[in-house]
MDTraj code that builds the backbone (N, CA, C; nanometers):
import mdtraj as md
import numpy as np

residues = "UNK UNK UNK UNK UNK UNK UNK UNK UNK UNK UNK UNK UNK UNK UNK UNK UNK UNK UNK UNK UNK UNK UNK UNK UNK UNK UNK UNK UNK UNK UNK UNK UNK UNK UNK UNK UNK UNK UNK UNK UNK UNK UNK UNK UNK UNK UNK UNK UNK UNK UNK UNK UNK UNK UNK UNK UNK UNK UNK UNK UNK UNK UNK UNK UNK UNK UNK UNK UNK UNK UNK UNK UNK UNK UNK UNK UNK UNK UNK UNK UNK UNK UNK UNK UNK UNK UNK UNK UNK UNK UNK UNK UNK UNK UNK UNK UNK UNK UNK UNK UNK UNK UNK UNK UNK UNK UNK UNK UNK UNK UNK UNK UNK UNK UNK UNK UNK UNK UNK UNK UNK UNK UNK UNK UNK UNK UNK UNK UNK UNK UNK UNK UNK UNK UNK UNK UNK UNK UNK UNK UNK UNK UNK UNK UNK UNK UNK UNK UNK UNK UNK UNK UNK UNK UNK UNK UNK UNK UNK UNK UNK UNK UNK UNK UNK UNK UNK UNK UNK UNK UNK UNK UNK UNK UNK UNK UNK UNK UNK UNK UNK".split()
xyz = np.array([
    [0.1040, -0.1064, 0.0371],
    [-0.0003, -0.0040, -0.0172],
    [0.0578, 0.1319, 0.0230],
    [0.0121, 0.2668, -0.0085],
    [0.0781, 0.3798, 0.0183],
    [-0.0068, 0.4441, 0.0655],
    [0.0982, 0.5808, 0.0846],
    [0.0018, 0.7110, 0.1719],
    [0.0935, 0.8178, 0.0612],
    [-0.0233, 0.8876, 0.0209],
    [0.0291, 1.0052, -0.0717],
    [-0.0737, 1.1275, -0.0288],
    [0.0284, 1.2059, 0.0177],
    [-0.0793, 1.3414, 0.0590],
    [0.0040, 1.4377, -0.0342],
    [-0.1144, 1.5770, -0.0678],
    [-0.1009, 1.6561, -0.1136],
    [-0.1575, 1.7969, -0.0353],
    [-0.1120, 1.9287, -0.0740],
    [-0.1192, 2.0136, 0.0133],
    [-0.1494, 2.1378, -0.1362],
    [-0.2535, 2.2096, -0.1422],
    [-0.2599, 2.3328, -0.1776],
    [-0.2555, 2.4721, -0.1822],
    [-0.1596, 2.5464, -0.2014],
    [-0.1445, 2.6770, -0.1998],
    [-0.1825, 2.7851, -0.2821],
    [-0.1432, 2.8820, -0.2252],
    [-0.1701, 3.0070, -0.3054],
    [-0.1138, 2.9395, -0.4575],
    [0.0197, 2.9825, -0.4664],
    [0.0819, 2.9632, -0.6100],
    [0.1346, 2.8437, -0.6020],
    [0.1383, 2.7310, -0.5753],
    [0.1910, 2.6093, -0.5928],
    [0.1274, 2.4885, -0.5059],
    [0.1473, 2.3535, -0.5615],
    [0.0911, 2.2135, -0.4794],
    [0.1917, 2.1658, -0.4643],
    [0.2124, 2.0877, -0.2983],
    [0.3311, 1.9876, -0.3012],
    [0.2673, 1.8531, -0.2833],
    [0.3089, 1.7515, -0.3601],
    [0.2525, 1.6269, -0.3508],
    [0.3764, 1.5793, -0.2918],
    [0.3810, 1.4737, -0.1872],
    [0.4839, 1.3421, -0.1751],
    [0.3877, 1.2125, -0.1573],
    [0.4808, 1.1277, -0.1554],
    [0.4069, 1.0027, -0.1036],
    [0.5351, 0.8600, -0.0526],
    [0.5328, 0.7645, -0.0051],
    [0.6418, 0.6890, 0.0632],
    [0.6688, 0.5952, -0.0616],
    [0.7624, 0.5492, -0.0509],
    [0.8677, 0.4505, -0.1545],
    [0.8710, 0.2930, -0.1563],
    [0.7690, 0.2949, -0.0633],
    [0.7715, 0.1343, -0.0067],
    [0.6749, 0.0632, -0.0782],
    [0.7225, -0.0585, -0.1339],
    [0.5829, -0.1430, -0.1957],
    [0.6282, -0.2707, -0.1404],
    [0.4988, -0.3255, -0.1692],
    [0.4961, -0.4470, -0.1238],
    [0.4515, -0.5736, -0.2144],
    [0.5908, -0.6961, -0.2311],
    [0.5585, -0.7682, -0.3691],
    [0.5218, -0.9193, -0.2769],
    [0.4322, -0.9931, -0.2582],
    [0.4096, -1.1042, -0.1995],
    [0.4936, -1.0627, -0.0622],
    [0.6109, -1.1377, -0.0394],
    [0.6711, -1.1569, 0.1030],
    [0.8192, -1.0501, 0.0792],
    [0.8076, -0.9780, 0.0049],
    [0.8929, -0.8752, -0.0534],
    [0.8971, -0.7392, 0.0104],
    [0.9822, -0.6271, 0.0344],
    [0.9544, -0.4862, 0.0517],
    [1.0019, -0.4364, -0.0675],
    [0.9955, -0.3690, -0.1449],
    [1.0701, -0.2479, -0.2826],
    [1.0487, -0.1546, -0.1732],
    [1.1422, -0.0746, -0.3267],
    [1.1368, 0.0888, -0.3062],
    [1.1090, 0.1122, -0.4296],
    [0.9984, 0.1755, -0.4505],
    [0.9615, 0.2408, -0.6052],
    [0.9064, 0.4152, -0.5653],
    [0.9369, 0.4454, -0.7171],
    [0.9287, 0.5781, -0.7470],
    [0.7426, 0.5713, -0.7345],
    [0.6736, 0.6451, -0.7072],
    [0.5262, 0.6494, -0.6769],
    [0.4804, 0.7829, -0.7571],
    [0.5496, 0.8401, -0.7647],
    [0.4415, 1.0235, -0.8465],
    [0.5734, 1.0039, -0.9550],
    [0.4472, 1.0141, -1.0955],
    [0.4935, 1.0448, -1.2186],
    [0.5107, 1.1513, -1.2434],
    [0.6233, 1.2167, -1.3096],
    [0.5916, 1.3645, -1.3069],
    [0.6616, 1.3321, -1.4711],
    [0.5776, 1.4040, -1.6085],
    [0.5751, 1.4314, -1.7072],
    [0.5990, 1.5623, -1.7657],
    [0.6577, 1.6223, -1.6747],
    [0.7197, 1.7868, -1.7157],
    [0.8012, 1.7560, -1.8357],
    [0.8562, 1.6631, -1.8928],
    [0.9487, 1.6698, -1.9817],
    [0.8605, 1.6575, -2.1508],
    [0.7398, 1.5719, -2.0855],
    [0.6299, 1.5618, -2.1812],
    [0.5094, 1.6805, -2.1634],
    [0.4979, 1.6863, -2.0829],
    [0.3866, 1.8264, -2.0549],
    [0.3925, 1.8923, -1.9085],
    [0.4387, 2.0162, -1.8858],
    [0.4153, 2.0800, -1.7837],
    [0.3408, 2.0608, -1.7000],
    [0.1966, 2.0399, -1.7342],
    [0.0504, 2.0698, -1.6366],
    [0.0450, 1.8988, -1.6346],
    [0.0464, 1.8079, -1.6124],
    [0.0212, 1.7270, -1.5602],
    [0.1091, 1.5811, -1.4818],
    [0.0582, 1.5710, -1.3423],
    [0.1612, 1.4959, -1.2728],
    [0.0290, 1.3769, -1.2156],
    [0.0850, 1.2859, -1.2242],
    [0.0343, 1.1687, -1.1190],
    [0.1127, 1.0776, -1.0146],
    [0.0154, 1.0319, -0.8814],
    [0.0913, 0.9708, -0.8123],
    [-0.0396, 0.8570, -0.7578],
    [0.0403, 0.7265, -0.7725],
    [-0.0706, 0.5926, -0.7893],
    [-0.0593, 0.5306, -0.6360],
    [-0.1659, 0.4846, -0.5940],
    [-0.2017, 0.3729, -0.4893],
    [-0.2904, 0.2401, -0.5490],
    [-0.1968, 0.1359, -0.5451],
    [-0.1984, 0.0198, -0.5526],
    [-0.1169, -0.0797, -0.6635],
    [-0.1431, -0.1159, -0.7609],
    [-0.0730, -0.2450, -0.8305],
    [0.0180, -0.1608, -0.9028],
    [0.1617, -0.1973, -0.9256],
    [0.2604, -0.1045, -0.9954],
    [0.2099, -0.0874, -1.1205],
    [0.1867, -0.2563, -1.1567],
    [0.1497, -0.2901, -1.2683],
    [0.0558, -0.1338, -1.4013],
    [-0.0360, -0.1257, -1.2825],
    [-0.1581, -0.0661, -1.3093],
    [-0.1004, 0.0734, -1.3352],
    [0.0364, 0.1472, -1.2631],
    [0.0325, 0.2545, -1.2816],
    [0.1709, 0.2751, -1.4092],
    [0.1890, 0.1714, -1.3949],
    [0.3038, 0.1651, -1.5469],
    [0.2030, 0.1564, -1.6667],
    [0.0851, 0.1110, -1.6918],
    [0.0541, 0.0522, -1.7902],
    [-0.0578, 0.2435, -1.8012],
    [-0.0611, 0.3602, -1.6536],
    [-0.1748, 0.4281, -1.6947],
    [-0.0357, 0.5200, -1.7386],
    [0.0873, 0.5332, -1.7083],
    [0.2120, 0.6073, -1.7448],
    [0.2333, 0.5684, -1.9047],
    [0.2211, 0.4452, -1.9590],
    [0.2332, 0.4347, -2.0763],
    [0.0893, 0.5127, -2.1497],
    [0.0107, 0.4587, -2.1394],
    [-0.1309, 0.5231, -2.2297],
    [-0.1077, 0.6782, -2.2014],
    [-0.0366, 0.7693, -2.0974],
    [-0.0542, 0.8557, -2.0865],
    [0.0470, 0.9690, -2.1825],
    [0.1539, 0.9233, -2.1841],
    [0.2924, 0.9084, -2.2954],
    [0.2010, 0.9281, -2.4130],
    [0.1330, 0.8291, -2.5035],
    [0.0694, 0.7942, -2.6139],
    [0.0030, 0.9233, -2.6281],
    [-0.1503, 0.9446, -2.5295],
    [-0.1708, 1.0900, -2.5300],
    [-0.1807, 1.1993, -2.5291],
    [-0.0263, 1.2061, -2.4813],
    [0.0550, 1.3420, -2.5219],
    [0.1255, 1.3572, -2.6637],
    [0.2234, 1.2328, -2.6470],
    [0.2676, 1.2489, -2.7827],
    [0.2131, 1.2696, -2.9078],
    [0.1590, 1.1295, -2.9123],
    [0.0529, 1.1198, -3.0237],
    [-0.0915, 1.1945, -3.0711],
    [-0.1856, 1.2222, -2.9843],
    [-0.2620, 1.2604, -2.9541],
    [-0.2698, 1.4383, -2.9697],
    [-0.1701, 1.4385, -2.8545],
    [-0.1926, 1.6421, -2.8172],
    [-0.3210, 1.6616, -2.7684],
    [-0.3474, 1.5451, -2.6641],
    [-0.4909, 1.6163, -2.6256],
    [-0.5474, 1.7290, -2.4946],
    [-0.3551, 1.7377, -2.4380],
    [-0.3448, 1.8253, -2.3067],
    [-0.3826, 1.9614, -2.3702],
    [-0.3334, 1.9588, -2.4705],
    [-0.3347, 2.0950, -2.4887],
    [-0.5117, 2.1712, -2.5636],
    [-0.5780, 2.0870, -2.5314],
    [-0.7343, 2.1736, -2.5870],
    [-0.8161, 2.1523, -2.4775],
    [-0.8593, 2.2985, -2.5094],
    [-0.9529, 2.3218, -2.3285],
    [-1.0188, 2.2773, -2.3081],
    [-1.1043, 2.1858, -2.3928],
    [-1.1846, 2.1241, -2.3349],
    [-1.1455, 1.9718, -2.2634],
    [-1.0106, 1.9214, -2.2982],
    [-1.0005, 1.7824, -2.2625],
    [-0.9747, 1.8325, -2.0892],
    [-1.0327, 1.6969, -2.0442],
    [-1.0008, 1.6853, -1.8626],
    [-1.0097, 1.5404, -1.8395],
    [-1.0124, 1.5640, -1.7149],
    [-0.9459, 1.4261, -1.6345],
    [-1.0581, 1.2651, -1.6244],
    [-1.1752, 1.3726, -1.6840],
    [-1.2869, 1.2393, -1.7187],
    [-1.2490, 1.1750, -1.8015],
    [-1.2172, 1.3014, -1.8962],
    [-1.1711, 1.1976, -2.1070],
    [-1.0206, 1.1249, -2.1240],
    [-0.9691, 1.1811, -2.0040],
    [-0.8170, 1.0948, -1.9776],
    [-0.9034, 0.9726, -1.8977],
    [-0.9482, 0.9449, -1.8127],
    [-0.9981, 0.8036, -1.7442],
    [-1.0701, 0.7469, -1.8691],
    [-1.1482, 0.8202, -1.9410],
    [-1.2723, 0.7577, -2.0069],
    [-1.1557, 0.6698, -2.1483],
    [-1.0786, 0.7209, -2.1972],
    [-0.9393, 0.6899, -2.2757],
    [-0.9222, 0.5543, -2.2617],
    [-0.8636, 0.5991, -2.0821],
    [-0.7776, 0.4569, -2.0616],
    [-0.8545, 0.3397, -2.0398],
    [-0.9656, 0.3552, -1.9725],
    [-1.0805, 0.2412, -1.9829],
    [-1.0886, 0.2027, -2.1123],
    [-1.0813, 0.2788, -2.2153],
    [-1.0981, 0.1805, -2.3621],
    [-0.9819, 0.1082, -2.4050],
    [-0.8674, 0.1750, -2.3497],
    [-0.7802, 0.1607, -2.3540],
    [-0.6988, 0.0187, -2.3177],
    [-0.7752, 0.0248, -2.1733],
    [-0.7195, -0.1428, -2.1101],
    [-0.8307, -0.1862, -2.1690],
    [-0.9255, -0.1765, -2.2502],
    [-1.0579, -0.2861, -2.3127],
    [-0.9988, -0.3876, -2.4390],
    [-0.9473, -0.2788, -2.5255],
    [-0.8497, -0.2321, -2.6608],
    [-0.7640, -0.3717, -2.6026],
    [-0.6867, -0.3625, -2.5347],
    [-0.5515, -0.4616, -2.4788],
    [-0.5916, -0.5806, -2.3915],
    [-0.7141, -0.5957, -2.3389],
    [-0.8157, -0.6715, -2.2613],
    [-0.7289, -0.6751, -2.1206],
    [-0.6868, -0.5856, -2.0737],
    [-0.6606, -0.5744, -1.8820],
    [-0.7606, -0.5306, -1.8369],
    [-0.7516, -0.5612, -1.7528],
    [-0.8994, -0.6029, -1.6576],
    [-0.8155, -0.5377, -1.4797],
    [-0.8925, -0.4736, -1.4292],
    [-0.8206, -0.4343, -1.3088],
    [-0.9052, -0.5209, -1.1962],
    [-0.7924, -0.6133, -1.1923],
    [-0.8110, -0.7644, -1.1336],
    [-0.7901, -0.8107, -0.9827],
    [-0.7170, -0.6807, -0.8952],
    [-0.7114, -0.6781, -0.7581],
    [-0.8526, -0.6795, -0.6791],
    [-0.8974, -0.6767, -0.5360],
    [-0.9974, -0.6700, -0.4542],
    [-1.0142, -0.4966, -0.4407],
    [-0.9530, -0.4195, -0.4700],
    [-0.9200, -0.3017, -0.3866],
    [-0.9349, -0.2202, -0.5191],
    [-1.0008, -0.1180, -0.5127],
    [-1.0272, -0.0214, -0.6752],
    [-0.8425, 0.0520, -0.6358],
    [-0.7867, 0.0903, -0.7771],
    [-0.6436, 0.1668, -0.7966],
    [-0.6963, 0.3104, -0.7583],
    [-0.6251, 0.3749, -0.6713],
    [-0.6404, 0.5260, -0.6465],
    [-0.5421, 0.6072, -0.7319],
    [-0.5785, 0.7258, -0.7678],
    [-0.4718, 0.8342, -0.7915],
    [-0.4821, 0.9479, -0.7708],
    [-0.4203, 0.9948, -0.7070],
    [-0.4025, 1.1230, -0.7616],
    [-0.3573, 1.2522, -0.8413],
    [-0.4298, 1.3287, -0.9032],
    [-0.3774, 1.3821, -1.0362],
    [-0.3633, 1.5396, -1.0246],
    [-0.2691, 1.5806, -1.0561],
    [-0.2605, 1.7310, -1.0647],
    [-0.2630, 1.7551, -1.2092],
    [-0.3784, 1.8441, -1.2852],
    [-0.3398, 1.8618, -1.4124],
    [-0.4066, 2.0101, -1.4367],
    [-0.3428, 2.0727, -1.4911],
    [-0.3596, 2.2112, -1.4975],
    [-0.4006, 2.2752, -1.3748],
    [-0.2804, 2.2713, -1.2459],
    [-0.2907, 2.3225, -1.0809],
    [-0.4285, 2.3232, -1.0189],
    [-0.5169, 2.1771, -1.1066],
    [-0.6485, 2.1303, -1.0274],
    [-0.5830, 1.9936, -0.9561],
    [-0.6279, 1.9758, -0.8339],
    [-0.6111, 1.8556, -0.8128],
    [-0.7536, 1.7606, -0.7881],
    [-0.6659, 1.6094, -0.8411],
    [-0.8166, 1.4927, -0.8700],
    [-0.7722, 1.3439, -0.7958],
    [-0.9250, 1.2935, -0.7229],
    [-0.9015, 1.1721, -0.6475],
    [-0.9406, 1.1240, -0.7519],
    [-0.8702, 1.0198, -0.8645],
    [-0.9866, 0.9480, -0.9302],
    [-0.9506, 0.7748, -0.8771],
    [-1.0474, 0.6849, -0.8889],
    [-1.0285, 0.5765, -0.8402],
    [-1.1049, 0.4795, -0.9870],
    [-1.0438, 0.3808, -1.0009],
    [-1.0958, 0.2725, -1.0702],
    [-1.1267, 0.1723, -0.9918],
    [-1.2052, 0.0703, -1.0562],
    [-1.3099, -0.0395, -0.9817],
    [-1.2576, -0.1396, -1.0364],
    [-1.2815, -0.2702, -0.9967],
    [-1.2655, -0.3843, -1.0986],
    [-1.3418, -0.4361, -1.2119],
    [-1.4660, -0.2990, -1.1947],
    [-1.5886, -0.3339, -1.2903],
    [-1.5438, -0.2700, -1.4325],
    [-1.4094, -0.2024, -1.4078],
    [-1.3572, -0.1217, -1.5405],
    [-1.4125, 0.0263, -1.4960],
    [-1.4807, 0.0179, -1.4170],
    [-1.5862, 0.2084, -1.4010],
    [-1.4942, 0.3239, -1.3132],
    [-1.5042, 0.3964, -1.3235],
    [-1.4129, 0.5279, -1.2823],
    [-1.4778, 0.5880, -1.1873],
    [-1.3782, 0.6956, -1.1044],
    [-1.4994, 0.7876, -1.0220],
    [-1.4044, 0.9438, -1.0040],
    [-1.3893, 1.0130, -1.0939],
    [-1.3489, 1.1364, -1.0198],
    [-1.3860, 1.2578, -0.9659],
    [-1.2644, 1.3008, -0.8453],
    [-1.3972, 1.3907, -0.7779],
    [-1.2086, 1.5015, -0.7941],
    [-1.2712, 1.5991, -0.8140],
    [-1.2300, 1.7488, -0.7939],
    [-1.1650, 1.7566, -0.6449],
    [-1.0522, 1.7282, -0.5911],
    [-1.0534, 1.8284, -0.4446],
    [-1.0603, 1.9869, -0.4346],
    [-1.1580, 1.9719, -0.3671],
    [-1.1269, 2.1498, -0.3628],
    [-1.1281, 2.1697, -0.2294],
    [-1.0923, 2.0926, -0.0871],
    [-1.0264, 2.1061, 0.0051],
    [-0.8689, 2.1484, -0.0052],
    [-0.8333, 2.2043, 0.0882],
    [-0.6540, 2.2913, 0.0540],
    [-0.5700, 2.1318, 0.0916],
    [-0.6163, 2.0633, 0.1468],
    [-0.5162, 1.9363, 0.1621],
    [-0.5999, 1.7859, 0.1699],
    [-0.5170, 1.6770, 0.1078],
    [-0.5434, 1.5329, 0.1190],
    [-0.4924, 1.4678, 0.0784],
    [-0.5609, 1.3383, 0.1138],
    [-0.4809, 1.2306, 0.1404],
    [-0.5308, 1.0983, 0.1323],
    [-0.4463, 0.9901, 0.0340],
    [-0.5210, 0.9144, 0.0271],
    [-0.4559, 0.7499, 0.0430],
    [-0.4699, 0.6019, 0.0699],
    [-0.4097, 0.5341, 0.1198],
    [-0.4243, 0.4516, 0.2533],
    [-0.3333, 0.3591, 0.2468],
    [-0.3819, 0.3223, 0.4203],
    [-0.2704, 0.4349, 0.5198],
    [-0.2035, 0.4716, 0.4682],
    [-0.1938, 0.6017, 0.5958],
    [-0.2505, 0.6983, 0.5337],
    [-0.3776, 0.7501, 0.5069],
    [-0.4330, 0.8663, 0.4376],
    [-0.4499, 0.9202, 0.5459],
    [-0.5470, 0.8501, 0.6487],
    [-0.6409, 0.9366, 0.7815],
    [-0.4923, 0.9764, 0.8965],
    [-0.3624, 0.9366, 0.8778],
    [-0.2560, 0.9919, 0.9657],
    [-0.2770, 1.0817, 0.9007],
    [-0.2433, 1.0858, 0.7766],
    [-0.1535, 1.2121, 0.6805],
    [-0.2246, 1.3172, 0.6808],
    [-0.4027, 1.2559, 0.6905],
    [-0.4860, 1.4194, 0.7202],
    [-0.4810, 1.4838, 0.8239],
    [-0.4569, 1.4163, 0.9062],
    [-0.4624, 1.4447, 1.0576],
    [-0.2898, 1.5689, 1.0710],
    [-0.2231, 1.5059, 1.0373],
    [-0.1083, 1.5898, 1.0353],
    [-0.1178, 1.6753, 0.9570],
    [-0.1566, 1.7412, 0.8530],
    [-0.2231, 1.8505, 0.7649],
    [-0.2848, 1.9137, 0.8601],
    [-0.3373, 1.8679, 0.9053],
    [-0.4878, 1.9537, 0.9622],
    [-0.3903, 2.0217, 1.0884],
    [-0.3013, 1.9815, 1.1188],
    [-0.2248, 2.0099, 1.2453],
    [-0.0836, 2.1256, 1.1409],
    [-0.0838, 2.1400, 1.0366],
    [0.0041, 2.2232, 1.0101],
    [0.1706, 2.1421, 0.9671],
    [0.1059, 2.0086, 0.9473],
    [0.2916, 1.9497, 0.8859],
    [0.2315, 2.0071, 0.6972],
    [0.3613, 1.9532, 0.6629],
    [0.3699, 1.9663, 0.5064],
    [0.3420, 1.8296, 0.4221],
    [0.3249, 1.7968, 0.3013],
    [0.2486, 1.6719, 0.3127],
    [0.3653, 1.5697, 0.3152],
    [0.5303, 1.5931, 0.2742],
    [0.6418, 1.5247, 0.3672],
    [0.6014, 1.5052, 0.4586],
    [0.5955, 1.5800, 0.6130],
    [0.5971, 1.5581, 0.7317],
    [0.5049, 1.4628, 0.7303],
    [0.3458, 1.5256, 0.6519],
    [0.2830, 1.4186, 0.6784],
    [0.3057, 1.2379, 0.6783],
    [0.3266, 1.2385, 0.5275],
    [0.3801, 1.0873, 0.5444],
    [0.5003, 1.0204, 0.6216],
    [0.5686, 1.0811, 0.6644],
    [0.6317, 1.0477, 0.7409],
    [0.5642, 1.0187, 0.9134],
    [0.4689, 1.0665, 0.8841],
    [0.3663, 1.0452, 1.0546],
    [0.3113, 0.9240, 1.0278],
    [0.2549, 0.8855, 0.8867],
    [0.1707, 0.7705, 0.8471],
    [0.2533, 0.6912, 0.8247],
    [0.3806, 0.6704, 0.8202],
    [0.5091, 0.5578, 0.8467],
    [0.5066, 0.5145, 0.9771],
    [0.5063, 0.6187, 1.0465],
    [0.4904, 0.5512, 1.2203],
    [0.3867, 0.5148, 1.2321],
    [0.2887, 0.4768, 1.1732],
    [0.1796, 0.4612, 1.2111],
    [0.1298, 0.3021, 1.1414],
    [0.1758, 0.2586, 1.0050],
    [0.1378, 0.1342, 0.9251],
    [0.2926, 0.0932, 0.8895],
    [0.2539, -0.0123, 0.9112],
    [0.3664, -0.1175, 0.8408],
    [0.3463, -0.1267, 0.6981],
    [0.2290, -0.0481, 0.5954],
    [0.2261, -0.0237, 0.4621],
    [0.3140, 0.0709, 0.4198],
    [0.3972, 0.2122, 0.4999],
    [0.3684, 0.3174, 0.4429],
    [0.5540, 0.3247, 0.5050],
    [0.6420, 0.3195, 0.3959],
    [0.7712, 0.3184, 0.4438],
    [0.8705, 0.3486, 0.3149],
    [1.0272, 0.3385, 0.3775],
    [1.1287, 0.4208, 0.2420],
    [1.0965, 0.5622, 0.2587],
    [1.2091, 0.6199, 0.1627],
    [1.2016, 0.7529, 0.1452],
    [1.0813, 0.7840, 0.1141],
    [1.0784, 0.9230, 0.1468],
    [0.9877, 1.0012, 0.1002],
    [0.9924, 1.1027, -0.0468],
    [0.9299, 1.0342, -0.1252],
    [0.9748, 1.0721, -0.2392],
    [0.8905, 1.2526, -0.2883],
    [0.8601, 1.3465, -0.3249],
    [0.7978, 1.4824, -0.3461],
    [0.8265, 1.5757, -0.4680],
    [0.6774, 1.6629, -0.4920],
    [0.6448, 1.7089, -0.5915],
    [0.6652, 1.8512, -0.5505],
    [0.6921, 1.9348, -0.6127],
    [0.6302, 2.1181, -0.5916],
    [0.6200, 2.1539, -0.7450],
    [0.4903, 2.1847, -0.6697],
    [0.4089, 2.1954, -0.8863],
    [0.4251, 2.3805, -0.8265],
    [0.4607, 2.4440, -0.9197],
    [0.4440, 2.5887, -0.9004],
    [0.3470, 2.6490, -1.0295],
    [0.2657, 2.7846, -1.0079],
    [0.1835, 2.7946, -1.1243],
    [0.2060, 2.8135, -1.2374],
    [0.3161, 2.8613, -1.2588],
    [0.3760, 2.8831, -1.3701],
    [0.4231, 2.7530, -1.4574],
    [0.4370, 2.6132, -1.3815],
    [0.4633, 2.5267, -1.4426],
    [0.5771, 2.4722, -1.4271],
    [0.6674, 2.5563, -1.3431],
    [0.8129, 2.5670, -1.3380],
    [0.8164, 2.4521, -1.1878],
    [0.8628, 2.3876, -1.1588],
    [0.9316, 2.2911, -1.0448],
    [1.0297, 2.3261, -0.9726],
])
top = md.Topology()
chain = top.add_chain()
for i, resn in enumerate(residues, 1):
    res = top.add_residue(resn, chain, resSeq=i)
    for name in ("N", "CA", "C"):
        top.add_atom(name, md.element.get_by_symbol(name[0]), res)
traj = md.Trajectory(xyz[None], top)
């Protein structure tokens, strides 16, 4: 599992996640924030769930950015991204097969979204209006820490103290309004 925390400030968004992943009986250290700034400055995502699904999503997004160039259209939105991803999964006969839904935190055009993919290949998108938000097994701990004024990085560090499924180094990303890191 994973803990992902995000906080919106006036001119920037701060995103943090742990790097611990479980593979059967092994503990792995993996990056969980996918910054595609080299391809498109307005899109970053973090993923809680099956690592294979996050790699599939990254592959899909790179194709959308490079081939279709849809991100530059004003009408394109996160819902469209996941409609396309769902169709892409179906075209490749890939199912969301685990017991829990896959969760994503998406930062697109300086807005933050919580996205869930379910076993039924349904998806749910919610724009986060709150100043801060967290998901994953340590999400509640991270929310409490940010309520007490902690940064997302500090919130994930605190969550790691209370859940064995959060750990490793803390990865963070700072996104500024003008798109610069």
